[in-house]
N, C-alpha and C positions, 0 to 999 in steps of 0.2 A: 507411505508412512502408515503405521498402525493406527486404528481408531481408538480413541481413549474411551474406556468404559467407566461405569460409575465406581468400580473398584480400582483403587490406586495400586499400581503394580511396581514392585521394587525388585531389582535384580542384584544379587551379590556375586561378584566375579572373584574367583580364586580366594574364597573366604578363609580366614584364619579362625582360630578358636574364639578370639575376642569378638569378631564380627558375627559369628553364629550365635553368640549369647545375646545379641541384640534382637533376634527374630521374635521371641515371645512378646516383648514390649511393643513391637511394631504391629503385630497381629491384633493386639488390643486396640490400637489406634486405627484399625481398618485397612491395613496394608496387606496385600497378597504378596508374599515373599518367596522368591525362588533363587536358586544358585546354579551357576554353570561355569564352564571354563572360559578363558579369554578368547579362544578360537571360536567358540559358539556364540559369544555375546552379541555380535553384530546382527545376527539373524533372529535374535530373541526379542519379541515385542515387550517393551516395558516403558514406563514413564520416567523412572529415576533409577540410576544404577550406582552401586558402590564398588570401587575397585581397590583391592588391597595392593597398593603400589609398592613394588619391591625395587631395590637398587638395580637389578638386572633389566628392569624395564627401560632404564635410561640408556642401556647399551643398544636397544632397538626401539627408540621412541616412535618411529614411524608406525609401528604396529598399533600403539595406543592412539596416535593421531588419526589413523585410518578408522579405527573403531569409533572414535568420537565423531568423526566427520560423516560416517555412513549410518549410524544407528538412530539418529533423531531422538536421542535420549539425553537427559540432563545427568551428567556424571559427577560423582563426588569421590575424591581421593581419600583413602584411609592410610595413614602413616603412623610411625612412632616418632617421638621427639627426636631420637637420634637420626632418623631418616631426614628430617628437615635440616639437619646440620650438614648434610652432604652437598657437595658442590653441584650447582646447576639444578638441583631438584626443586628448589623454591620457585625459580623462574618458570620451570616446566609446569608445575602445578598451577601457578597463577595464570599462565597463558592458556592452558587447555581445559581446565576443570571448572565446573560451576562453583565448587567450594571444596574444602578439605576438612578432615577431622583427624585428631590424633588419638591414639590408643593409650589408656582404656577410654571407652566411650563415655561421654556425658549424654545419657539417653535423652534428656529433656532438650538439650541444645541440638542434638541430631534431628529430633522430630521437627523442630522449628525450621531447620535447613531443608529437610525433606518436604515440608509444606511449601516453602518458597520455590523449591525446584519443581514441584508438581504444578504449581501455578504457572511457571514459565513453560512447562511441557504442554499445558492446555492451550496457552496462547499460540505456541508453535504449531500445534495440531490444527487449530482453527485456520491458521495461515496456509497450511498444506492443502486444505480442501479446495483452495482457489488456484493452485498451481505454483510453480517455482520461479516464474519470471519476475523481472524487476518492476513491471509497469502495471501492478494490480491495484489501481486506484479504487476499484470496486470491491476490494477486500474489506470485509467488516460486517458487523451485525447490527449497526445502528438503524433506526427507523428510516432515515432518508435512503440508505443504501438498500435495505430490503425492498422498499417501495420502488426504487429505480430498477432493481433486477426484475421485479414483477412486471413493471411497465414495458421493459425491453422485450420480454417474452410475448407481449401482446402486439407490439409494433413491428417486430422483426419479420414476421411472415408476410406483411403487406408489401405492396410495390410503391407506396406513396413516399414522396420526399419527406425527410425528417430534419428539423432544425434543432441543433443541440446547443444549449446556452449554459454558460457558467464561467466562473472566474478562471484565471490562468492556473494551470496545475491541478485542476479538479477531475481530469480524466476524460475529456471530451473525445479525444482520439480513440481511447479504449472503448467508449460507448459506441462509436461508429463501427469499430471492428467487431464488437459483440453483435450489433445489429446485422452485420454482414454474415457472420458465422452462424447465426441462428435463422438466417433467411433461406429461401429456396435457391438463392444464387451463391451459396457458400462454396461450391466447387468451381466457381468462375472467379475472374480476377477481382482483387480489391486494390484500387489505385487511389492514392492520396496525393494532395499537393497543398502546401501551406501558402496561402495567398499573401501573407505578410512578409515573407522572406524573399520574394522574387520581384524584380523590377517589372514595370508595366509592359514593356516591349517583350521581355523574356517570358512573362506570364502568359501573354497572348499566344506566343509560339508554343509554350509548354502545353497549353490546354488544347489548342486547335491544330497544331502541327505547323510545319514550315518546310521550305524547299532549300536544298543545298546544291552547290556546284561541285562536280567531281569530274574525273577523267572520262567517265561514262556519260557525261551530260548532267542535266538537272534532275535531281532525285528528291522526292517528297518524303519527309519523315513524319509519321503520324504523331499526334499529341496524346495527352493523358486521357482525353475523352474517348478516343478510338481504342486506346489500350484497355479501357475498362469495359469494352463492349460485352454484353451479356452478363456483366458483373455489377460492381458498385464503384461509384466515384465519390470520394470524400474530399470536400472543399473545406479545409481548415482555415479558421479566421476569415470567413467570407466577408466580414465587415470591413476588411482592409482592401477589398477588391476595387481597383480603379474603375471609374465610371464608364470609360470606353469598353473595358473588358466586361463590365456588367451588362452593357447593351448586347454584346455578342453572345454572352451566356444566356441571356433572356431569349434571344432569337433561337438558339439551339434548343432550349427547353420547350419552346412553342412548336418548332418544326421537327425536332428529333433527327436532324441530319447535319453533317458537316459539308459546307460548300467550299471546294478546293479551287474553284475557278474553272476547272475543266470537267469536274464530275461532282455529284452529290452522293455522299456516303451516309447511309442510314446507320444509326447507332442505337442499340437497346441498352440503356444503362439506368440504374437507380441512383438518384442523387441524395447524398447526405451532406449537410453543411453544419459548421460549428462556428460560434462567435463568442468572444468576451465583450463585444461592443453592444451598447444599447442601440439596436437597429431602429427602433421607433424614433429616438432622438436624431439618429443619422438621417432618417427620412425627412424630418422637419427642417434640418439644415441642408438638405439637398445633397448629402454625401452618399446616400444609398437610394436606389430606385425602388419606389413603392410597388411597382408591378412585379419586379424580381422578388421582393420580400414575400408577396403573396404566393408566388410560384414555389418558393422554398419552404415557407412556413405552413405546410399542410398538416403535419404532425409535429409536436414539439416535446423535447425532453430537457429537463433542467438538472444540472449536476450540483450537488450541495458542496459548499466550502467546508474545509476540514474543521473549522471552529464550530460548525453546527452538527458534526457527526459525533455525538456524545458517546464515549466508550470505545471508539475505534482507534484512538491515537496510539495507545500502548500496543495494540494488536498489529497495526501497520508498522510501527517502529521496530518491533521484534521480528516481523516478517523481513523487513529490509536488512536488519542486522544479520539475520541468518543467511540471506541470499548473498549479500556482499562480503561476507566473511570469506567466501571462496576467492575473491579478488586479492585479499590481503594474505591468504594462507594461514589465517589465525582462527581459533575456535570462535563460534558465535558468542558474542558477549551480551549480557543483559544490561539493564540500565539501573543506576543507583536511584535511591529515593529522591535525592536532590535533582537528578536529571529528569525524572518523571514529573516532579513539581514544576520545574522550569519549562518543560514542554507544555504542561497544562496551562501555564500563564501566558505563553507566547500566542500571538494572534494568528500566526501562519498566513501571511499575505500571499505567499507562493504556494500554499496548500500542500497537497501530497507530494508534488515535485520538490518543494522546499524541504519537507521532512525527509524525503529520500536522500537528498544531497547532504543534509546535515548528519544523517546516520552514517553515510559513507565517510564523511569527514571524521566522525567520532570513532569509527572503527580503526582508522589510520592513526589517530592521535592518542587513543586510549593506552595508558601504560599499566593500569591495574586490571583487576579481574572484571571490573564493571566500566561502562561508559558513563562519564560524569558530565554534568551540565556544561562545564568549561570545554570539554572535548567537542560538544555540539555547537559551540559558539553562542551559547545562550546566557552567558553571564558577563558580557562586556560592560565597561564603565557606563556606556550610554543606556544599556538596558537596566542596569542597577539604578541609575538616577531616575529613569523614566518610570520605574516601578514605585517610586515614592510619590506621595501626594497628601491631600488633606484627609481628615477623618471621614468625610463623606465619600472620598474616592475609595478608601478602604472598605467602607460599608457597602458601596456599590459593587465592588469586586467580590466581596463575600456573598452578597445577595445573588449575583450572577452564578457564582460557583455552586451555591446551594441548588439553584434551578437546574444547572447542568447535571449535578450528581443525582438528583431525584429523577430527572428524565432518563438517565442511563438505566436506572432500575425499573422505572414504571412508565416508559414512553408509550406503551400501548393502552394505558388507562390513566388519563389525565385527572380523573376524579380522585383516584387513589393517590396520585402524586400530590395533588393539592392538600389532601387530608394529612399526608405524611409531614408536610411543611406547616400544618396547622392554620391554613388560610382557606378562604372560599374559592370556588372555581372561577368566578369573575375576577377576583384579585389575582389569581394565578395567571389568567390570560393577560391581565393588564401588565404584570411583571414580565411576561414573555415578550410582549410588545415593547415595553420599555427597554429591555436589554437586547432587542432585535434577535430573539431566538425563535426560529421557525419550529 
């Protein structure tokens, strides 16, 4: 995808006389305007595009769909009032275009639409810097994410075990894979196992291997630890590891070999572990071995919940909307203002994974040009009733929102953030503590 520059770039495809007359006004507003044919548009780097949509385009709609899908541009359709009366053209425009305008142009209204489309293009460009996969929980520019990325670059080259802590859905598995990919073992295997989804007996066999009977006699099948030899072993949800398996894992970490009964197999592996569980509390209740805890907790990484990642919500939502639009075969949709407000009020107990799933749902259910709050499942009767409360409840929510907004803009300078709100720095810290904002 092209890199967005400070100059906003507008492309006019197959311009008519009316669309060319718009160019001087746009240049005044700071737009760099170019025009080209439909065939050349896909390879032309631009932020926003205008297409003079003609009736013959409906005869070959796949050409337009391919252009919109490949160009990473926010496209606006230009039509006449008569065009809109044609059969199927309305559905086609609503399905595939960011917006549309009729001729002759209302220049003021067009510039508002161009500004909104440019904002969406910037969000999409930010998302593209981190890849096109669905599991980019570290996508974002909030302070916790920037600090996490810096920390990983320091920890990755070491050989020490790392304990990754965080709530469900905050990207602990992605942190582990990032540590592996940035380490000297990146060309060797990365093997993972979720300790919470496998039974105790099966988990023992999966980790340390087991023997099977066959026509050729007894054969031994190696476990995940041996499979990760010279690479990285990731133990997800280590807090759910049964005590008997904890003892065997501790023995391996001390001796660095697997004892099969007939031979000792040396294994060179780096251990990464993740947990949503309070391990210190689990130690006090004798559900987790203290000696294993100190073996695993040499270095530690924490993943921030989505509610503390101020400013990342819209970026992540638009990233997922663009990625999963390929599943539905529909154009990437943006979010209505009501949907953005509803997402901002939601507490996101499932964090990024919950956001990802809600966006996928919204893409399937959305019928209009935008994804609405209802499509995301954020306006049910239960949530509406729970949003009500006393006057103090409303004041508290407004206070917390003000803190989140100012942190989004001035998270690197808390003194400035406090001055913007008109309060002292000690009061600012007290409010952060009150609302549990890190």
